[in-house]
Backbone atoms as SQL, in Angstrom:
CREATE TABLE atoms (id INTEGER PRIMARY KEY, chain TEXT, resi INTEGER, resn TEXT, atom TEXT, x REAL, y REAL, z REAL);
INSERT INTO atoms VALUES
  (1, 'A', 1, 'UNK', 'N', -154.827, -83.053, -215.770),
  (2, 'A', 1, 'UNK', 'CA', -153.912, -83.202, -214.666),
  (3, 'A', 1, 'UNK', 'C', -154.011, -81.934, -213.813),
  (4, 'A', 2, 'UNK', 'N', -154.077, -82.113, -212.458),
  (5, 'A', 2, 'UNK', 'CA', -154.205, -80.949, -211.590),
  (6, 'A', 2, 'UNK', 'C', -152.867, -80.205, -211.483),
  (7, 'A', 3, 'UNK', 'N', -152.916, -78.903, -211.196),
  (8, 'A', 3, 'UNK', 'CA', -151.673, -78.141, -211.076),
  (9, 'A', 3, 'UNK', 'C', -150.893, -78.563, -209.821),
  (10, 'A', 4, 'UNK', 'N', -149.600, -78.425, -209.868),
  (11, 'A', 4, 'UNK', 'CA', -148.735, -78.769, -208.739),
  (12, 'A', 4, 'UNK', 'C', -148.473, -77.498, -207.946),
  (13, 'A', 5, 'UNK', 'N', -148.772, -77.534, -206.659),
  (14, 'A', 5, 'UNK', 'CA', -148.533, -76.384, -205.799),
  (15, 'A', 5, 'UNK', 'C', -147.237, -76.613, -205.031),
  (16, 'A', 6, 'UNK', 'N', -146.318, -75.675, -205.136),
  (17, 'A', 6, 'UNK', 'CA', -145.032, -75.853, -204.474),
  (18, 'A', 6, 'UNK', 'C', -144.851, -74.949, -203.261),
  (19, 'A', 7, 'UNK', 'N', -145.775, -74.092, -202.953),
  (20, 'A', 7, 'UNK', 'CA', -145.683, -73.242, -201.775),
  (21, 'A', 7, 'UNK', 'C', -144.960, -71.944, -202.073),
  (22, 'A', 8, 'UNK', 'N', -144.771, -71.120, -201.021),
  (23, 'A', 8, 'UNK', 'CA', -144.148, -69.817, -201.232),
  (24, 'A', 8, 'UNK', 'C', -142.658, -69.957, -201.531),
  (25, 'A', 9, 'UNK', 'N', -142.126, -69.014, -202.283),
  (26, 'A', 9, 'UNK', 'CA', -140.712, -69.008, -202.629),
  (27, 'A', 9, 'UNK', 'C', -139.917, -68.386, -201.488),
  (28, 'A', 10, 'UNK', 'N', -138.772, -68.979, -201.155),
  (29, 'A', 10, 'UNK', 'CA', -137.877, -68.443, -200.135),
  (30, 'A', 10, 'UNK', 'C', -136.543, -68.115, -200.784),
  (31, 'A', 11, 'UNK', 'N', -135.852, -67.083, -200.282),
  (32, 'A', 11, 'UNK', 'CA', -134.551, -66.755, -200.857),
  (33, 'A', 11, 'UNK', 'C', -133.534, -67.865, -200.557),
  (34, 'A', 12, 'UNK', 'N', -132.573, -68.023, -201.446),
  (35, 'A', 12, 'UNK', 'CA', -131.509, -69.007, -201.267),
  (36, 'A', 12, 'UNK', 'C', -130.455, -68.404, -200.356),
  (37, 'A', 13, 'UNK', 'N', -130.039, -69.128, -199.355),
  (38, 'A', 13, 'UNK', 'CA', -129.026, -68.634, -198.426),
  (39, 'A', 13, 'UNK', 'C', -128.653, -69.709, -197.434),
  (40, 'A', 14, 'UNK', 'N', -128.015, -69.328, -196.330),
  (41, 'A', 14, 'UNK', 'CA', -127.624, -70.331, -195.340),
  (42, 'A', 14, 'UNK', 'C', -128.843, -70.961, -194.691),
  (43, 'A', 15, 'UNK', 'N', -128.624, -72.068, -194.040),
  (44, 'A', 15, 'UNK', 'CA', -129.709, -72.787, -193.382),
  (45, 'A', 15, 'UNK', 'C', -130.330, -71.883, -192.330),
  (46, 'A', 16, 'UNK', 'N', -131.648, -71.819, -192.345),
  (47, 'A', 16, 'UNK', 'CA', -132.339, -70.982, -191.378),
  (48, 'A', 16, 'UNK', 'C', -132.722, -71.839, -190.182),
  (49, 'A', 17, 'UNK', 'N', -132.246, -71.443, -189.021),
  (50, 'A', 17, 'UNK', 'CA', -132.574, -72.211, -187.825),
  (51, 'A', 17, 'UNK', 'C', -133.481, -71.385, -186.938),
  (52, 'A', 18, 'UNK', 'N', -134.236, -72.058, -186.123),
  (53, 'A', 18, 'UNK', 'CA', -135.129, -71.389, -185.192),
  (54, 'A', 18, 'UNK', 'C', -134.408, -71.288, -183.858),
  (55, 'A', 19, 'UNK', 'N', -134.025, -70.098, -183.478),
  (56, 'A', 19, 'UNK', 'CA', -133.297, -69.897, -182.231),
  (57, 'A', 19, 'UNK', 'C', -134.249, -70.012, -181.053),
  (58, 'A', 20, 'UNK', 'N', -133.774, -70.642, -179.994),
  (59, 'A', 20, 'UNK', 'CA', -134.555, -70.749, -178.777),
  (60, 'A', 20, 'UNK', 'C', -135.525, -71.908, -178.760),
  (61, 'A', 21, 'UNK', 'N', -135.713, -72.576, -179.855),
  (62, 'A', 21, 'UNK', 'CA', -136.647, -73.702, -179.879),
  (63, 'A', 21, 'UNK', 'C', -135.876, -74.975, -179.566),
  (64, 'A', 22, 'UNK', 'N', -136.096, -75.502, -178.377),
  (65, 'A', 22, 'UNK', 'CA', -135.446, -76.740, -177.954),
  (66, 'A', 22, 'UNK', 'C', -136.530, -77.786, -177.821),
  (67, 'A', 23, 'UNK', 'N', -136.304, -78.903, -178.449),
  (68, 'A', 23, 'UNK', 'CA', -137.322, -79.942, -178.387),
  (69, 'A', 23, 'UNK', 'C', -137.293, -80.619, -177.029),
  (70, 'A', 24, 'UNK', 'N', -138.377, -81.221, -176.670),
  (71, 'A', 24, 'UNK', 'CA', -138.489, -81.898, -175.387),
  (72, 'A', 24, 'UNK', 'C', -137.598, -83.137, -175.349),
  (73, 'A', 25, 'UNK', 'N', -137.323, -83.715, -176.482),
  (74, 'A', 25, 'UNK', 'CA', -136.524, -84.926, -176.532),
  (75, 'A', 25, 'UNK', 'C', -135.090, -84.636, -176.112),
  (76, 'A', 26, 'UNK', 'N', -134.552, -83.472, -176.496),
  (77, 'A', 26, 'UNK', 'CA', -133.158, -83.184, -176.187),
  (78, 'A', 26, 'UNK', 'C', -132.949, -82.926, -174.703),
  (79, 'A', 27, 'UNK', 'N', -133.991, -82.572, -173.953),
  (80, 'A', 27, 'UNK', 'CA', -133.866, -82.328, -172.521),
  (81, 'A', 27, 'UNK', 'C', -133.873, -83.620, -171.721),
  (82, 'A', 28, 'UNK', 'N', -134.378, -84.675, -172.278),
  (83, 'A', 28, 'UNK', 'CA', -134.457, -85.942, -171.575),
  (84, 'A', 28, 'UNK', 'C', -133.103, -86.640, -171.601),
  (85, 'A', 29, 'UNK', 'N', -132.911, -87.562, -170.678),
  (86, 'A', 29, 'UNK', 'CA', -131.685, -88.355, -170.657),
  (87, 'A', 29, 'UNK', 'C', -131.670, -89.262, -171.879),
  (88, 'A', 30, 'UNK', 'N', -130.492, -89.502, -172.440),
  (89, 'A', 30, 'UNK', 'CA', -130.431, -90.384, -173.602),
  (90, 'A', 30, 'UNK', 'C', -130.887, -91.791, -173.249),
  (91, 'A', 31, 'UNK', 'N', -131.500, -92.434, -174.203),
  (92, 'A', 31, 'UNK', 'CA', -132.003, -93.787, -173.969),
  (93, 'A', 31, 'UNK', 'C', -130.836, -94.736, -173.766),
  (94, 'A', 32, 'UNK', 'N', -130.958, -95.636, -172.820),
  (95, 'A', 32, 'UNK', 'CA', -129.924, -96.613, -172.529),
  (96, 'A', 32, 'UNK', 'C', -130.084, -97.797, -173.476),
  (97, 'A', 33, 'UNK', 'N', -128.960, -98.327, -173.987),
  (98, 'A', 33, 'UNK', 'CA', -129.073, -99.499, -174.859),
  (99, 'A', 33, 'UNK', 'C', -129.559, -100.703, -174.075),
  (100, 'A', 34, 'UNK', 'N', -130.145, -101.629, -174.788),
  (101, 'A', 34, 'UNK', 'CA', -130.637, -102.850, -174.149),
  (102, 'A', 34, 'UNK', 'C', -129.464, -103.604, -173.544),
  (103, 'A', 35, 'UNK', 'N', -129.714, -104.309, -172.478),
  (104, 'A', 35, 'UNK', 'CA', -128.655, -105.057, -171.810),
  (105, 'A', 35, 'UNK', 'C', -128.083, -106.101, -172.764),
  (106, 'A', 36, 'UNK', 'N', -126.761, -106.244, -172.725),
  (107, 'A', 36, 'UNK', 'CA', -126.104, -107.206, -173.604),
  (108, 'A', 36, 'UNK', 'C', -126.449, -108.617, -173.166),
  (109, 'A', 37, 'UNK', 'N', -126.688, -109.457, -174.113),
  (110, 'A', 37, 'UNK', 'CA', -127.011, -110.842, -173.779),
  (111, 'A', 37, 'UNK', 'C', -125.739, -111.587, -173.405),
  (112, 'A', 38, 'UNK', 'N', -125.890, -112.747, -172.803),
  (113, 'A', 38, 'UNK', 'CA', -124.740, -113.531, -172.354),
  (114, 'A', 38, 'UNK', 'C', -123.926, -114.037, -173.534),
  (115, 'A', 39, 'UNK', 'N', -124.568, -114.317, -174.652),
  (116, 'A', 39, 'UNK', 'CA', -123.848, -114.786, -175.823),
  (117, 'A', 39, 'UNK', 'C', -123.740, -113.650, -176.825),
  (118, 'A', 40, 'UNK', 'N', -122.606, -113.544, -177.439),
  (119, 'A', 40, 'UNK', 'CA', -122.367, -112.484, -178.408),
  (120, 'A', 40, 'UNK', 'C', -122.915, -112.889, -179.770),
  (121, 'A', 41, 'UNK', 'N', -123.448, -111.919, -180.501),
  (122, 'A', 41, 'UNK', 'CA', -123.987, -112.198, -181.826),
  (123, 'A', 41, 'UNK', 'C', -122.892, -112.205, -182.886),
  (124, 'A', 42, 'UNK', 'N', -121.669, -111.789, -182.512),
  (125, 'A', 42, 'UNK', 'CA', -120.563, -111.737, -183.459),
  (126, 'A', 42, 'UNK', 'C', -119.859, -113.082, -183.470),
  (127, 'A', 43, 'UNK', 'N', -119.659, -113.615, -184.657),
  (128, 'A', 43, 'UNK', 'CA', -118.939, -114.884, -184.790),
  (129, 'A', 43, 'UNK', 'C', -117.597, -114.602, -185.445),
  (130, 'A', 44, 'UNK', 'N', -116.548, -115.119, -184.871),
  (131, 'A', 44, 'UNK', 'CA', -115.210, -114.899, -185.391),
  (132, 'A', 44, 'UNK', 'C', -114.863, -116.025, -186.352),
  (133, 'A', 45, 'UNK', 'N', -114.409, -115.654, -187.536),
  (134, 'A', 45, 'UNK', 'CA', -114.072, -116.631, -188.560),
  (135, 'A', 45, 'UNK', 'C', -112.617, -117.042, -188.431),
  (136, 'A', 46, 'UNK', 'N', -112.354, -118.307, -188.591),
  (137, 'A', 46, 'UNK', 'CA', -110.974, -118.778, -188.554),
  (138, 'A', 46, 'UNK', 'C', -110.256, -118.471, -189.868),
  (139, 'A', 47, 'UNK', 'N', -110.990, -118.073, -190.901),
  (140, 'A', 47, 'UNK', 'CA', -110.381, -117.746, -192.186),
  (141, 'A', 47, 'UNK', 'C', -109.525, -116.490, -192.089),
  (142, 'A', 48, 'UNK', 'N', -109.815, -115.608, -191.148),
  (143, 'A', 48, 'UNK', 'CA', -109.053, -114.377, -191.001),
  (144, 'A', 48, 'UNK', 'C', -107.901, -114.500, -190.010),
  (145, 'A', 49, 'UNK', 'N', -107.761, -115.646, -189.355),
  (146, 'A', 49, 'UNK', 'CA', -106.698, -115.852, -188.388),
  (147, 'A', 49, 'UNK', 'C', -105.386, -116.089, -189.130),
  (148, 'A', 50, 'UNK', 'N', -104.380, -115.223, -188.932),
  (149, 'A', 50, 'UNK', 'CA', -103.134, -115.388, -189.677),
  (150, 'A', 50, 'UNK', 'C', -102.283, -116.541, -189.177),
  (151, 'A', 51, 'UNK', 'N', -102.547, -117.024, -187.978),
  (152, 'A', 51, 'UNK', 'CA', -101.759, -118.127, -187.440),
  (153, 'A', 51, 'UNK', 'C', -100.455, -117.616, -186.856),
  (154, 'A', 52, 'UNK', 'N', -99.559, -118.510, -186.583),
  (155, 'A', 52, 'UNK', 'CA', -98.274, -118.157, -185.992),
  (156, 'A', 52, 'UNK', 'C', -97.363, -117.523, -187.040),
  (157, 'A', 53, 'UNK', 'N', -96.494, -116.627, -186.585),
  (158, 'A', 53, 'UNK', 'CA', -95.550, -115.973, -187.495),
  (159, 'A', 53, 'UNK', 'C', -94.507, -116.987, -187.950),
  (160, 'A', 54, 'UNK', 'N', -94.123, -116.942, -189.231),
  (161, 'A', 54, 'UNK', 'CA', -93.134, -117.893, -189.739),
  (162, 'A', 54, 'UNK', 'C', -91.718, -117.468, -189.339),
  (163, 'A', 55, 'UNK', 'N', -91.298, -117.854, -188.139),
  (164, 'A', 55, 'UNK', 'CA', -89.981, -117.484, -187.629),
  (165, 'A', 55, 'UNK', 'C', -89.145, -118.744, -187.469),
  (166, 'A', 56, 'UNK', 'N', -87.946, -118.704, -188.049),
  (167, 'A', 56, 'UNK', 'CA', -87.007, -119.819, -187.905),
  (168, 'A', 56, 'UNK', 'C', -86.170, -119.526, -186.668),
  (169, 'A', 57, 'UNK', 'N', -86.566, -120.096, -185.536),
  (170, 'A', 57, 'UNK', 'CA', -85.901, -119.793, -184.266),
  (171, 'A', 57, 'UNK', 'C', -84.439, -120.230, -184.265),
  (172, 'A', 58, 'UNK', 'N', -84.091, -121.280, -184.995),
  (173, 'A', 58, 'UNK', 'CA', -82.692, -121.709, -185.066),
  (174, 'A', 58, 'UNK', 'C', -81.840, -120.654, -185.773),
  (175, 'A', 59, 'UNK', 'N', -82.371, -120.094, -186.850),
  (176, 'A', 59, 'UNK', 'CA', -81.645, -119.044, -187.587),
  (177, 'A', 59, 'UNK', 'C', -81.509, -117.787, -186.730),
  (178, 'A', 60, 'UNK', 'N', -82.541, -117.434, -185.980),
  (179, 'A', 60, 'UNK', 'CA', -82.491, -116.265, -185.098),
  (180, 'A', 60, 'UNK', 'C', -81.413, -116.463, -184.041),
  (181, 'A', 61, 'UNK', 'N', -81.347, -117.646, -183.447),
  (182, 'A', 61, 'UNK', 'CA', -80.325, -117.937, -182.439),
  (183, 'A', 61, 'UNK', 'C', -78.925, -117.862, -183.051),
  (184, 'A', 62, 'UNK', 'N', -78.765, -118.343, -184.277),
  (185, 'A', 62, 'UNK', 'CA', -77.471, -118.300, -184.958),
  (186, 'A', 62, 'UNK', 'C', -77.025, -116.863, -185.220),
  (187, 'A', 63, 'UNK', 'N', -77.956, -116.013, -185.652),
  (188, 'A', 63, 'UNK', 'CA', -77.626, -114.607, -185.918),
  (189, 'A', 63, 'UNK', 'C', -77.292, -113.879, -184.617),
  (190, 'A', 64, 'UNK', 'N', -78.051, -114.141, -183.554),
  (191, 'A', 64, 'UNK', 'CA', -77.765, -113.513, -182.254),
  (192, 'A', 64, 'UNK', 'C', -76.371, -113.898, -181.752),
  (193, 'A', 65, 'UNK', 'N', -76.032, -115.162, -181.906),
  (194, 'A', 65, 'UNK', 'CA', -74.716, -115.634, -181.481),
  (195, 'A', 65, 'UNK', 'C', -73.619, -114.949, -182.289),
  (196, 'A', 66, 'UNK', 'N', -73.815, -114.806, -183.590),
  (197, 'A', 66, 'UNK', 'CA', -72.817, -114.160, -184.443),
  (198, 'A', 66, 'UNK', 'C', -72.658, -112.687, -184.081),
  (199, 'A', 67, 'UNK', 'N', -73.738, -112.015, -183.748),
  (200, 'A', 67, 'UNK', 'CA', -73.658, -110.600, -183.349),
  (201, 'A', 67, 'UNK', 'C', -72.910, -110.476, -182.032),
  (202, 'A', 68, 'UNK', 'N', -73.221, -111.336, -181.070),
  (203, 'A', 68, 'UNK', 'CA', -72.560, -111.288, -179.763),
  (204, 'A', 68, 'UNK', 'C', -71.058, -111.545, -179.876),
  (205, 'A', 69, 'UNK', 'N', -70.665, -112.436, -180.791),
  (206, 'A', 69, 'UNK', 'CA', -69.252, -112.791, -180.950),
  (207, 'A', 69, 'UNK', 'C', -68.524, -111.899, -181.949),
  (208, 'A', 70, 'UNK', 'N', -69.238, -110.965, -182.596),
  (209, 'A', 70, 'UNK', 'CA', -68.602, -110.057, -183.560),
  (210, 'A', 70, 'UNK', 'C', -68.333, -110.699, -184.905),
  (211, 'A', 71, 'UNK', 'N', -69.001, -111.789, -185.233),
  (212, 'A', 71, 'UNK', 'CA', -68.787, -112.483, -186.506),
  (213, 'A', 71, 'UNK', 'C', -69.853, -112.136, -187.545),
  (214, 'A', 72, 'UNK', 'N', -70.839, -111.318, -187.193),
  (215, 'A', 72, 'UNK', 'CA', -71.916, -110.995, -188.132),
  (216, 'A', 72, 'UNK', 'C', -71.418, -109.911, -189.088),
  (217, 'A', 73, 'UNK', 'N', -71.443, -110.178, -190.405),
  (218, 'A', 73, 'UNK', 'CA', -70.904, -109.194, -191.343),
  (219, 'A', 73, 'UNK', 'C', -71.868, -108.018, -191.543),
  (220, 'A', 74, 'UNK', 'N', -71.333, -106.807, -191.346),
  (221, 'A', 74, 'UNK', 'CA', -72.114, -105.600, -191.577),
  (222, 'A', 74, 'UNK', 'C', -71.500, -104.898, -192.776),
  (223, 'A', 75, 'UNK', 'N', -72.234, -104.893, -193.903),
  (224, 'A', 75, 'UNK', 'CA', -71.764, -104.257, -195.121),
  (225, 'A', 75, 'UNK', 'C', -72.690, -103.072, -195.401),
  (226, 'A', 76, 'UNK', 'N', -72.204, -101.844, -195.171),
  (227, 'A', 76, 'UNK', 'CA', -73.068, -100.672, -195.334),
  (228, 'A', 76, 'UNK', 'C', -73.709, -100.550, -196.720),
  (229, 'A', 77, 'UNK', 'N', -73.006, -100.941, -197.761),
  (230, 'A', 77, 'UNK', 'CA', -73.562, -100.835, -199.120),
  (231, 'A', 77, 'UNK', 'C', -74.766, -101.763, -199.289),
  (232, 'A', 78, 'UNK', 'N', -74.699, -102.971, -198.741),
  (233, 'A', 78, 'UNK', 'CA', -75.824, -103.905, -198.836),
  (234, 'A', 78, 'UNK', 'C', -77.017, -103.403, -198.028),
  (235, 'A', 79, 'UNK', 'N', -76.739, -102.815, -196.852),
  (236, 'A', 79, 'UNK', 'CA', -77.811, -102.272, -196.015),
  (237, 'A', 79, 'UNK', 'C', -78.499, -101.117, -196.733),
  (238, 'A', 80, 'UNK', 'N', -77.707, -100.232, -197.339),
  (239, 'A', 80, 'UNK', 'CA', -78.274, -99.094, -198.066),
  (240, 'A', 80, 'UNK', 'C', -79.108, -99.567, -199.254),
  (241, 'A', 81, 'UNK', 'N', -78.592, -100.540, -199.994),
  (242, 'A', 81, 'UNK', 'CA', -79.346, -101.073, -201.143),
  (243, 'A', 81, 'UNK', 'C', -80.677, -101.674, -200.696),
  (244, 'A', 82, 'UNK', 'N', -80.682, -102.392, -199.585),
  (245, 'A', 82, 'UNK', 'CA', -81.919, -103.004, -199.087),
  (246, 'A', 82, 'UNK', 'C', -82.910, -101.939, -198.644),
  (247, 'A', 83, 'UNK', 'N', -82.408, -100.853, -198.022),
  (248, 'A', 83, 'UNK', 'CA', -83.303, -99.774, -197.599),
  (249, 'A', 83, 'UNK', 'C', -83.924, -99.064, -198.799),
  (250, 'A', 84, 'UNK', 'N', -83.135, -98.838, -199.835),
  (251, 'A', 84, 'UNK', 'CA', -83.652, -98.192, -201.048),
  (252, 'A', 84, 'UNK', 'C', -84.673, -99.092, -201.722),
  (253, 'A', 85, 'UNK', 'N', -84.374, -100.385, -201.824),
  (254, 'A', 85, 'UNK', 'CA', -85.303, -101.325, -202.452),
  (255, 'A', 85, 'UNK', 'C', -86.617, -101.400, -201.675),
  (256, 'A', 86, 'UNK', 'N', -86.539, -101.379, -200.357),
  (257, 'A', 86, 'UNK', 'CA', -87.764, -101.423, -199.551),
  (258, 'A', 86, 'UNK', 'C', -88.593, -100.166, -199.772),
  (259, 'A', 87, 'UNK', 'N', -87.943, -99.021, -199.894),
  (260, 'A', 87, 'UNK', 'CA', -88.670, -97.772, -200.158),
  (261, 'A', 87, 'UNK', 'C', -89.347, -97.782, -201.506),
  (262, 'A', 88, 'UNK', 'N', -88.691, -98.343, -202.501),
  (263, 'A', 88, 'UNK', 'CA', -89.283, -98.433, -203.840),
  (264, 'A', 88, 'UNK', 'C', -90.474, -99.389, -203.827),
  (265, 'A', 89, 'UNK', 'N', -90.342, -100.508, -203.145),
  (266, 'A', 89, 'UNK', 'CA', -91.436, -101.469, -203.079),
  (267, 'A', 89, 'UNK', 'C', -92.662, -100.877, -202.396),
  (268, 'A', 90, 'UNK', 'N', -92.459, -100.025, -201.392),
  (269, 'A', 90, 'UNK', 'CA', -93.587, -99.424, -200.687),
  (270, 'A', 90, 'UNK', 'C', -94.301, -98.387, -201.538),
  (271, 'A', 91, 'UNK', 'N', -93.581, -97.771, -202.488),
  (272, 'A', 91, 'UNK', 'CA', -94.204, -96.749, -203.321),
  (273, 'A', 91, 'UNK', 'C', -94.978, -97.310, -204.510),
  (274, 'A', 92, 'UNK', 'N', -94.677, -98.507, -204.925),
  (275, 'A', 92, 'UNK', 'CA', -95.376, -99.093, -206.082),
  (276, 'A', 92, 'UNK', 'C', -96.690, -99.687, -205.650),
  (277, 'A', 93, 'UNK', 'N', -97.631, -99.745, -206.551),
  (278, 'A', 93, 'UNK', 'CA', -98.961, -100.253, -206.228),
  (279, 'A', 93, 'UNK', 'C', -99.044, -101.701, -206.541);
């Protein structure tokens, strides 16, 4: 088997750059991308479409009416419990 030649040894240190050497490619204007075709190559899947939000508009109208008339019950303890529960749910995996 022939010996393997690895070349001269260089000290280990930071990357050595050649100052003042600018390639001809960097002086040229960047290449322009090809013109986009009339049809897009990206196809959108309907499997990722979430659809309409599940909102019960009758219930929303009922709650709005109760708030406007002052009949909507506001219980601070229930609100605090719901906020704490939501924070715990967000922290669990």
